[in-house]
C-alpha positions as CSV (number, residue, x, y, z in Angstrom):
1,M,129.3,258.3,91.8
2,N,127.8,255.3,93.6
3,T,124.1,254.2,92.7
4,T,121.9,252.1,94.6
5,A,118.1,250.8,93.6
6,L,115.8,249.8,96.0
7,Q,111.9,248.6,96.1
8,F,110.0,248.8,99.4
9,Y,106.2,249.1,100.9
10,T,106.3,252.3,102.6
11,E,102.5,254.2,103.9
12,Y,100.9,257.6,104.3
13,Y,102.7,258.8,100.8
14,Q,106.0,259.0,102.7
15,F,109.3,258.0,103.7
16,Y,112.7,259.1,105.4
17,V,115.5,260.0,104.7
18,Q,118.0,260.7,108.0
19,D,120.9,260.9,109.9
20,A,120.8,257.4,111.9
21,E,121.1,259.2,115.4
22,T,118.6,262.3,114.3
23,K,116.5,263.1,117.7
24,A,114.0,265.1,114.7
25,T,111.2,263.1,114.5
26,T,108.5,262.7,112.2
27,D,105.5,263.5,114.5
28,A,107.0,267.3,115.4
29,P,103.7,269.5,114.5
30,D,106.1,271.9,112.7
31,F,107.4,268.6,110.4
32,W,104.8,267.6,108.1
33,D,101.7,270.3,108.9
34,T,102.6,273.2,106.9
35,N,102.3,274.7,103.5
36,E,106.1,274.2,102.8
37,S,106.0,271.0,103.3
38,E,103.1,270.4,100.8
39,T,104.2,272.4,98.4
40,N,107.7,271.1,98.4
41,R,106.5,267.7,98.4
42,I,109.1,267.4,101.3
43,A,109.2,268.2,105.0
44,Y,112.5,268.6,107.3
45,G,114.0,268.6,110.4
46,K,117.7,268.8,112.0
47,G,118.8,265.6,110.5
48,L,115.7,264.5,108.6
49,L,113.3,264.7,105.6
50,G,110.3,263.3,105.1
51,I,110.1,262.6,101.1
52,T,106.5,262.9,99.8
53,V,105.1,260.0,97.7
54,A,101.9,259.8,94.9
55,T,101.3,256.1,96.0
56,Y,100.5,254.0,98.8
57,A,101.8,251.2,98.3
58,E,105.7,249.5,97.1
59,I,108.0,252.2,95.7
60,D,111.2,252.1,93.4
61,V,113.8,254.7,94.7
62,T,117.3,254.6,93.5
63,V,120.0,256.5,95.6
64,T,123.0,257.7,94.3
65,F,125.8,259.5,95.7
66,C,127.6,262.6,93.7
67,D,130.5,264.5,94.1
68,A,128.7,268.1,93.3
69,S,125.5,269.0,92.3
70,P,124.6,266.9,89.7
71,T,122.5,267.9,86.4
72,A,118.7,268.2,86.8
73,N,116.8,265.5,85.4
74,A,114.0,266.8,82.6
75,E,112.4,263.7,82.6
76,A,111.3,264.7,86.1
77,S,108.2,265.5,87.0
78,F,109.3,267.5,90.3
79,I,112.3,268.4,92.0
80,V,113.5,269.2,95.0
81,D,116.8,269.9,96.9
82,A,116.4,269.9,100.6
83,P,119.3,270.1,103.6
84,L,120.5,266.9,105.6
85,Q,123.2,267.0,108.3
86,I,125.3,263.9,109.4
87,E,126.3,263.8,112.6
88,S,126.2,260.1,112.8
89,G,128.6,259.1,110.1
90,K,125.5,257.4,108.9
91,L,122.7,257.8,106.3
92,Q,119.6,255.9,106.9
93,I,116.3,255.4,104.3
94,L,113.8,254.3,106.3
95,N,109.8,253.2,105.2
96,C,106.5,254.6,106.8
97,T,105.5,253.2,109.1
98,G,107.3,250.5,110.4
99,F,110.4,253.1,110.2
100,D,112.3,249.8,109.3
101,I,115.4,250.8,107.6
102,Q,115.7,250.1,104.0
103,F,119.2,251.3,103.1
104,E,122.2,252.7,105.4
105,K,125.4,254.3,104.4
106,E,128.4,255.2,106.6
107,I,129.5,259.0,104.8
108,A,131.4,261.9,106.5
109,N,129.8,264.0,108.7
110,G,128.8,267.1,107.6
111,N,126.3,269.1,105.6
112,Y,124.8,267.6,102.2
113,I,122.1,268.4,99.8
114,V,119.6,265.9,99.2
115,R,118.1,266.1,95.5
116,A,114.4,264.0,95.5
117,S,112.9,263.5,91.6
118,S,109.7,262.1,91.6
119,F,109.1,260.9,88.1
120,K,105.5,259.5,85.9
121,L,103.3,261.5,89.0
122,E,101.1,261.9,86.2
123,T,100.1,258.3,86.0
124,V,99.2,257.5,89.2
125,S,95.7,257.2,89.5
126,N,93.7,255.3,93.1
127,D,97.3,254.5,94.6
128,E,98.6,252.6,91.4
129,G,100.9,253.7,88.8
130,D,104.6,253.8,87.3
131,D,105.9,256.9,90.0
132,Y,109.5,256.0,90.6
133,Y,111.7,258.6,92.9
134,T,115.4,259.4,92.9
135,L,117.9,260.6,95.4
136,E,121.4,262.0,94.7
137,I,123.1,263.5,97.3
138,W,126.1,265.4,97.6
139,P,128.0,267.5,99.7
140,G,126.9,270.9,100.0
141,E,124.8,273.6,102.2
142,I,121.4,275.2,101.8
143,E,119.1,276.7,104.2
144,K,116.2,275.0,103.6
145,P,114.0,272.8,100.6
146,T,114.2,274.7,97.2
147,I,111.8,273.7,94.3
148,V,114.2,272.8,91.0
149,K,111.2,271.6,88.9
150,A,107.7,272.4,89.7
151,L,104.6,270.0,89.2
152,V,102.6,271.1,86.2
153,K,99.1,269.7,86.4
154,K,97.0,269.6,84.1
């Protein structure tokens, strides 16, 4: 496994994971504006994922590349698996709204599953909290985002 820790500022409660040459855009009408993207805390298009976060500020994200599906972390507040197709040989993580590349890695072209896990969401109040996020990425194929662990609201 190959792990990288990131910390970056992002706005509008989101950041992006994408193929470096995706043609999909975050402003497409069917990207964020669906009940599914709200429920799943993730939006997706061909070669592009929008990850929902709980704060409008600096966030901590750990990225891990795995050989196969990892065990879901029981400590997570919410977990979703989503499909990501790579055609350029490069995966990127970008902030919102600057679309600045926060991370880039050369990987083989093909289909991947990205597991986005959100931690300590219950600590967030008025855009402040101890929330953090992990992305686990491995070769595989699924049709659409699938919730692995739902958010329990109190």
